[in-house]
C-alpha positions as CSV (number, residue, x, y, z in Angstrom):
1,M,0.0,0.0,0.0
2,D,2.9,2.3,-0.6
3,R,2.7,3.5,-4.1
4,A,6.3,4.5,-4.1
5,L,7.5,1.2,-3.2
6,G,4.9,-0.8,-5.1
7,D,4.4,-4.6,-4.6
8,F,7.0,-7.2,-4.3
9,R,6.6,-10.8,-5.6
10,S,9.0,-11.7,-3.0
11,A,10.7,-9.8,-0.3
12,D,11.9,-9.5,3.3
13,I,10.5,-7.1,6.1
14,L,12.9,-6.0,8.7
15,I,11.3,-5.1,12.0
16,E,13.4,-3.1,14.5
17,N,12.0,-1.8,17.8
18,G,8.4,-2.2,16.7
19,A,9.0,-0.4,13.4
20,I,9.4,-1.4,10.0
21,G,13.2,-1.0,9.4
22,A,13.4,-2.0,5.8
23,V,11.6,-3.8,2.9
24,G,13.5,-5.5,0.1
25,S,15.1,-8.7,-1.2
26,S,17.7,-10.6,0.8
27,L,17.9,-8.3,3.8
28,D,20.5,-9.2,6.5
29,S,19.0,-11.2,9.1
30,T,21.9,-11.7,11.5
31,G,20.8,-12.0,15.0
32,A,17.3,-11.6,14.2
33,E,14.3,-14.0,14.9
34,V,13.1,-15.2,11.5
35,I,9.5,-15.7,10.7
36,D,9.1,-17.9,7.4
37,G,6.5,-16.2,5.4
38,S,7.2,-18.3,2.3
39,C,4.0,-19.3,0.4
40,M,2.3,-16.2,2.4
41,I,1.0,-12.7,1.5
42,A,2.2,-9.8,3.7
43,L,0.1,-6.8,4.0
44,P,-0.6,-3.9,6.3
45,G,-2.9,-4.6,9.2
46,I,-6.5,-4.2,8.5
47,V,-8.2,-1.1,10.1
48,D,-11.8,-1.2,11.1
49,A,-13.2,2.3,11.4
50,H,-16.1,1.8,13.5
51,T,-17.1,-1.1,15.7
52,C,-18.9,-1.3,19.0
53,L,-17.1,-3.9,20.9
54,W,-19.1,-3.5,24.2
55,Q,-21.7,-5.6,22.3
56,T,-19.4,-8.7,21.9
57,V,-20.7,-10.4,25.1
58,L,-24.3,-10.5,23.3
59,R,-23.0,-11.9,20.1
60,G,-25.9,-13.0,18.1
61,Y,-28.6,-11.4,20.2
62,V,-29.9,-9.3,17.0
63,P,-29.6,-11.7,14.2
64,D,-31.9,-9.7,12.0
65,L,-31.7,-5.9,11.8
66,W,-34.8,-5.4,9.8
67,P,-37.5,-5.6,12.7
68,G,-35.9,-2.8,14.5
69,T,-35.2,-4.8,17.7
70,Y,-31.6,-3.3,17.9
71,Y,-33.2,-0.1,19.1
72,S,-36.2,-1.5,20.7
73,A,-34.9,-4.5,22.7
74,F,-31.0,-4.5,22.5
75,L,-29.9,-0.9,23.3
76,P,-32.0,-0.7,26.6
77,L,-30.0,-3.7,27.8
78,R,-27.1,-1.1,28.6
79,R,-28.8,-0.3,31.8
80,R,-27.9,-3.9,32.9
81,F,-24.3,-3.7,31.9
82,T,-21.5,-3.2,34.6
83,A,-17.9,-1.8,33.9
84,E,-16.8,-5.5,34.2
85,D,-19.1,-6.4,31.3
86,N,-17.5,-3.7,29.2
87,F,-14.1,-5.4,30.0
88,H,-15.3,-8.7,29.0
89,A,-16.7,-7.6,25.7
90,A,-13.7,-5.5,24.8
91,Y,-11.3,-8.1,25.8
92,I,-13.0,-10.8,23.8
93,G,-13.7,-8.5,21.0
94,G,-10.2,-7.4,20.7
95,F,-8.8,-10.8,20.3
96,E,-11.6,-11.7,17.8
97,M,-10.5,-8.8,15.7
98,L,-6.9,-9.8,15.9
99,S,-7.9,-13.3,14.6
100,Y,-9.3,-11.8,11.6
101,G,-6.3,-9.8,10.7
102,T,-7.4,-6.6,12.0
103,T,-4.7,-4.7,14.0
104,T,-6.4,-1.4,14.5
105,V,-10.1,-0.9,15.8
106,V,-12.0,2.2,16.3
107,D,-14.0,1.0,19.3
108,Y,-17.1,3.1,19.5
109,C,-18.4,2.8,23.0
110,H,-21.9,4.2,23.7
111,D,-22.3,2.1,26.9
112,I,-20.5,4.6,29.3
113,R,-22.9,4.8,32.3
114,G,-20.4,5.9,34.8
115,P,-16.9,6.9,35.6
116,G,-15.6,3.2,35.4
117,Y,-16.8,2.1,32.1
118,A,-14.4,3.7,29.6
119,P,-11.3,2.7,31.7
120,A,-12.6,-0.9,31.8
121,S,-12.8,-1.0,27.9
122,I,-9.5,0.5,27.3
123,E,-7.7,-1.7,29.8
124,A,-9.2,-4.8,28.1
125,L,-8.1,-3.6,24.8
126,R,-4.6,-3.0,26.1
127,A,-4.5,-6.4,27.4
128,T,-5.2,-7.9,23.9
129,G,-2.4,-5.9,22.4
130,I,-4.5,-4.4,19.4
131,R,-4.1,-0.9,18.4
132,H,-7.2,1.1,19.2
133,L,-8.7,4.4,18.8
134,F,-11.3,4.2,21.7
135,T,-14.3,6.5,20.9
136,Y,-15.7,7.9,24.1
137,S,-19.4,8.5,23.1
138,F,-21.7,10.9,24.6
139,M,-24.6,8.8,23.3
140,S,-25.3,6.7,26.4
141,V,-28.3,5.2,28.0
142,S,-30.4,7.5,30.1
143,P,-30.5,7.8,33.2
144,D,-26.8,7.2,33.8
145,D,-24.6,7.4,37.0
146,F,-23.2,10.8,36.2
147,P,-24.8,13.4,38.6
148,G,-25.0,15.9,35.7
149,P,-23.7,16.8,32.1
150,G,-20.6,18.5,33.5
151,D,-19.5,15.3,35.3
152,R,-19.7,13.4,32.0
153,F,-17.3,15.9,30.4
154,D,-15.1,15.7,33.3
155,D,-15.0,12.0,33.0
156,A,-14.3,12.3,29.2
157,R,-11.6,14.6,29.8
158,R,-10.1,12.4,32.5
159,V,-10.0,9.4,30.2
160,Y,-8.4,11.4,27.5
161,D,-5.6,12.6,29.8
162,T,-5.1,9.2,31.3
163,F,-5.2,7.0,28.3
164,H,-4.5,9.0,25.1
165,D,-0.9,8.2,23.8
166,P,-0.2,9.1,20.2
167,A,3.1,7.3,20.5
168,G,1.5,4.1,21.7
169,L,-1.4,1.7,21.0
170,T,-4.2,3.8,22.7
171,T,-5.6,7.0,21.3
172,V,-8.9,8.5,22.3
173,G,-11.6,10.2,20.3
174,F,-15.2,11.1,20.9
175,G,-18.7,10.2,19.7
176,I,-21.1,13.2,19.6
177,E,-24.9,12.8,19.8
178,S,-27.1,12.9,16.8
179,I,-28.4,16.0,15.1
180,G,-31.0,17.8,17.2
181,A,-29.7,16.3,20.5
182,P,-28.9,19.1,23.2
183,G,-25.2,19.5,23.7
184,L,-24.0,18.3,20.2
185,E,-22.0,21.5,19.6
186,K,-20.5,21.5,23.1
187,Q,-19.4,18.0,22.7
188,L,-17.8,18.7,19.3
189,A,-16.1,21.8,20.6
190,F,-14.7,19.6,23.6
191,A,-13.4,17.2,21.1
192,R,-11.8,19.9,19.1
193,A,-10.3,21.6,22.1
194,V,-8.1,18.6,22.7
195,Q,-7.6,17.9,18.8
196,A,-9.0,14.6,19.1
197,P,-11.0,13.0,16.2
198,S,-14.9,12.5,16.6
199,C,-17.7,11.0,14.8
200,I,-21.5,11.3,14.4
201,H,-24.3,8.9,13.3
202,V,-26.2,10.1,10.5
203,N,-29.3,8.3,9.5
204,E,-31.4,10.7,8.1
205,T,-31.6,13.4,5.3
206,G,-30.7,17.0,6.2
207,T,-28.0,16.3,9.0
208,I,-25.2,17.3,6.8
209,Q,-26.8,20.6,5.5
210,Q,-27.5,21.4,9.1
211,L,-23.8,20.7,10.3
212,H,-22.7,22.7,7.3
213,A,-24.9,25.6,8.4
214,M,-23.6,25.3,11.9
215,G,-20.0,25.3,10.6
216,L,-19.2,22.0,12.1
217,L,-18.1,19.9,9.2
218,G,-14.4,19.2,8.9
219,P,-11.8,16.4,8.4
220,D,-11.8,15.3,12.0
221,L,-15.5,14.6,12.1
222,L,-16.3,10.9,10.6
223,V,-19.9,10.4,9.5
224,I,-21.1,7.0,10.3
225,H,-23.6,5.2,8.0
226,G,-25.1,8.1,5.9
227,N,-27.5,5.9,3.8
228,L,-29.8,8.9,3.2
229,I,-27.3,11.7,2.6
230,T,-28.1,13.6,-0.6
231,N,-25.6,14.4,-3.4
232,A,-25.7,18.0,-2.5
233,E,-24.8,17.2,1.1
234,L,-22.0,14.8,-0.1
235,E,-20.6,17.7,-2.1
236,L,-20.7,19.9,1.1
237,M,-18.7,16.9,2.8
238,A,-16.2,16.8,-0.1
239,K,-15.4,20.6,0.3
240,A,-14.9,20.2,4.2
241,R,-12.9,16.9,3.6
242,T,-15.4,15.1,6.0
243,P,-15.2,11.4,5.5
244,I,-17.8,8.8,5.8
245,C,-17.6,5.2,7.3
246,F,-20.0,2.6,5.8
247,T,-20.7,-0.5,7.9
248,P,-21.8,-3.1,5.1
249,T,-23.9,-5.6,7.0
250,A,-25.9,-2.9,9.0
251,D,-26.2,-0.6,6.1
252,V,-27.5,-2.9,3.4
253,Q,-30.1,-4.7,5.3
254,G,-33.2,-3.1,3.8
255,T,-31.5,0.3,3.5
256,P,-30.2,2.2,0.5
257,A,-26.6,1.4,-0.1
258,D,-25.9,3.6,-3.0
259,V,-24.1,6.2,-0.8
260,V,-20.8,4.7,-1.3
261,R,-20.7,5.3,-5.1
262,R,-22.3,8.6,-4.7
263,A,-19.6,9.7,-2.1
264,I,-16.7,8.4,-3.9
265,D,-17.8,9.9,-7.2
266,R,-17.8,13.3,-5.2
267,G,-14.4,13.0,-3.7
268,V,-15.4,11.9,-0.2
269,D,-13.2,9.5,1.5
270,V,-15.1,6.2,2.3
271,V,-13.9,3.7,4.9
272,F,-15.5,0.6,6.4
273,G,-16.4,-1.0,9.9
274,C,-18.1,-4.1,11.2
275,D,-20.3,-2.0,13.5
276,V,-22.5,-4.4,15.5
277,P,-21.1,-7.6,16.9
278,C,-24.6,-8.4,18.3
279,S,-25.4,-9.1,14.8
280,V,-22.2,-9.8,12.9
281,A,-18.9,-11.4,13.6
282,S,-16.0,-8.7,13.8
283,D,-14.5,-9.7,10.5
284,T,-13.4,-6.5,8.6
285,I,-12.2,-8.4,5.6
286,G,-15.6,-10.3,5.5
287,Q,-17.3,-7.0,5.5
288,L,-15.1,-5.7,2.7
289,R,-16.3,-8.8,0.7
290,V,-20.0,-8.0,1.4
291,M,-19.4,-4.5,0.0
292,F,-17.6,-5.8,-3.0
293,N,-20.6,-8.1,-3.9
294,V,-23.4,-5.5,-2.9
295,Q,-21.6,-2.6,-5.0
296,G,-21.3,-5.0,-7.8
297,F,-25.0,-5.5,-7.9
298,L,-25.7,-1.9,-7.5
299,D,-23.3,-0.9,-10.5
300,G,-25.0,-3.3,-12.7
301,A,-28.4,-2.2,-11.8
302,M,-27.4,1.6,-12.2
303,E,-25.9,0.8,-15.7
304,R,-29.0,-1.0,-16.9
305,S,-31.2,1.9,-15.8
306,F,-29.2,4.3,-18.0
307,S,-28.1,2.5,-21.0
308,S,-28.8,-0.5,-23.0
309,V,-27.0,-3.6,-21.8
310,V,-26.8,-6.7,-23.8
311,G,-25.7,-9.8,-22.0
312,R,-25.3,-10.6,-18.4
313,R,-23.1,-7.7,-17.4
314,P,-22.6,-4.2,-18.6
315,A,-19.2,-3.4,-20.2
316,V,-16.3,-2.4,-18.0
317,R,-15.5,1.2,-18.3
318,P,-13.7,3.9,-16.1
319,G,-15.6,3.7,-12.8
320,L,-17.4,0.6,-13.5
321,P,-17.1,-1.6,-11.6
322,L,-16.5,1.1,-8.7
323,L,-14.8,-1.2,-6.0
324,T,-12.0,-3.4,-7.2
325,P,-10.4,-5.7,-4.5
326,R,-7.5,-3.6,-4.5
327,R,-9.5,-0.4,-3.8
328,L,-11.3,-2.1,-0.9
329,I,-8.0,-3.3,0.6
330,E,-6.7,0.2,0.3
331,A,-9.8,1.6,2.1
332,A,-9.2,-0.8,5.0
333,T,-5.4,0.1,5.2
334,I,-4.0,3.2,4.0
335,V,-7.1,5.3,3.4
336,A,-8.5,4.3,6.9
337,A,-5.2,5.3,8.5
338,R,-5.5,8.7,6.8
339,V,-9.0,9.4,7.7
340,L,-8.0,8.6,11.4
341,G,-4.9,10.7,11.4
342,L,-2.7,7.6,11.8
343,D,-1.2,7.4,8.3
344,D,2.3,8.6,9.5
345,R,2.4,5.5,11.7
346,I,0.2,2.6,10.1
347,G,-1.6,1.8,6.9
348,S,1.4,0.7,4.6
349,L,4.5,-1.4,4.7
350,T,6.6,1.6,4.6
351,P,10.0,1.8,6.4
352,G,9.7,4.0,9.4
353,K,6.2,3.1,10.1
354,R,5.1,0.9,12.9
355,A,5.2,-2.8,12.3
356,D,1.4,-3.7,11.9
357,I,1.6,-6.7,9.6
358,V,-0.5,-9.6,8.6
359,L,0.5,-12.7,6.9
360,I,-2.0,-14.8,5.1
361,R,-1.5,-18.3,3.7
362,K,-2.0,-19.0,0.2
363,G,-3.1,-22.5,0.8
364,P,-4.1,-25.2,1.3
365,F,-6.7,-24.6,-1.3
366,G,-5.1,-21.6,-3.1
367,D,-2.6,-21.6,-6.0
368,S,1.0,-21.5,-5.2
369,V,1.3,-18.5,-7.7
370,V,-1.1,-15.5,-7.1
371,D,-1.3,-12.8,-9.8
372,D,-3.4,-10.4,-8.0
373,V,-2.8,-10.4,-4.3
374,C,-5.5,-8.2,-3.3
375,S,-8.2,-10.3,-5.1
376,H,-6.7,-13.3,-3.5
377,V,-7.0,-11.8,-0.2
378,L,-10.5,-10.5,-0.7
379,L,-12.1,-13.3,-2.6
380,Q,-9.9,-16.5,-2.1
381,T,-9.1,-16.6,1.6
382,S,-11.0,-17.2,4.8
383,P,-10.0,-16.6,8.3
384,R,-8.5,-20.0,8.7
385,D,-5.8,-18.7,6.2
386,I,-4.6,-15.9,8.5
387,D,-1.3,-17.1,9.8
388,T,0.5,-14.3,11.7
389,V,-0.7,-10.9,13.0
390,I,1.9,-8.4,14.2
391,V,1.0,-5.3,16.0
392,D,3.7,-2.6,16.8
393,G,6.4,-5.3,16.3
394,E,4.9,-7.6,18.8
395,I,3.6,-11.2,17.5
396,R,-0.1,-11.4,18.5
397,M,-1.1,-14.4,16.3
398,R,1.3,-17.1,15.0
399,A,0.5,-20.1,13.1
400,G,-3.1,-19.3,13.5
401,M,-2.8,-19.3,17.5
402,L,-3.6,-16.1,19.4
403,A,-0.9,-15.0,21.8
404,G,-2.4,-14.9,25.5
405,F,-5.8,-15.8,24.4
406,E,-7.4,-18.6,26.6
407,P,-10.7,-19.9,25.1
408,G,-11.9,-21.2,28.5
409,K,-11.4,-17.7,30.2
410,A,-13.3,-16.0,27.3
411,E,-16.2,-18.5,27.6
412,A,-16.5,-17.8,31.4
413,M,-16.4,-14.0,30.8
414,I,-19.3,-14.5,28.2
415,R,-21.3,-16.7,30.4
416,T,-20.9,-14.2,33.3
417,S,-22.0,-11.2,31.5
418,R,-24.9,-12.8,29.7
419,R,-26.3,-14.1,33.0
420,R,-26.0,-10.7,34.5
421,I,-27.5,-8.9,31.6
422,L,-30.1,-11.3,30.3
423,G,-31.0,-13.1,33.7
């Protein structure tokens, strides 16, 4: 994902003090631990731009998003969560994401009912070794355990001051409430005062226009979902360099999914996330695969509506199809890193950047010769092919085995939390 370096048919990657020291052929490995990556594909660690890991202990509780039970039955369960449940969820969710080749997650936590909740989630993420941008959301269940709004801001600032470390694995951002909620402007001003990234859920038409009128759009504000954003609003986002995160499974279930093309066509950066562990596995590459297939269908339907198409598929032309495998892998690596303000550290296998690396086996069913590595990763592999995951130079998974993960411990955590939350 470094356009200056390009792709190597075969190469060595030297890791020194957690950083990529060099990439090239036949590098000197004297005194180094050697990981044999032959018959594997090396790529930058995958970046998930929006996932709510606090939901992991209730995996599968909302198998179908259409009926609306996510809002009516699931979110109210936050009243029963303790800080320990947040720890359990982030701990298991962080390991799960590592197992799928995700090395950086934006953990959007809108289950912060009191002072201990955010620290519990962050400590769990730190224990797994995954790089994380913890998003302290002001969208919490009501009533909460904070005496007043000022106390929540005090807690948010305390979390930021305690845990935010641009040189480490933990950075902190903020999630502001939806348009129309009291306090939105104050929350965004709070985030910008500490120069932290923030995000906002947008599920209706007109929100972007209102944010523009209020002078709130900007490259540090990530829009989540955005199915109903109009083209005129997308043009406002492009001018303000405001990016969007589309979460495929959640955003194609009965909803308009054409915003991805409309956004890209207008110059808006688009990144992707898993979003809801209560509904879908935290497999970011799997979500890219969903997007590849959905966008292919939409591209064909669009082309048929505007031109005469003979045969099964429209003719290939510039911009059709929109999402190639390489473009999707780019979106989940270097583009996501840039959107999150982390591209000086991660997103490509560039000497000097931190060593967040994934090794994917080509076999046992893949061809020993892979002509298009991005297509192979997206369309020919499964989670069982992810062999090695390295974060900041530390091996977090090797030969398909997670370092420090105990299945029995994870099972006990889930059992304890589900018993407490569901009764």
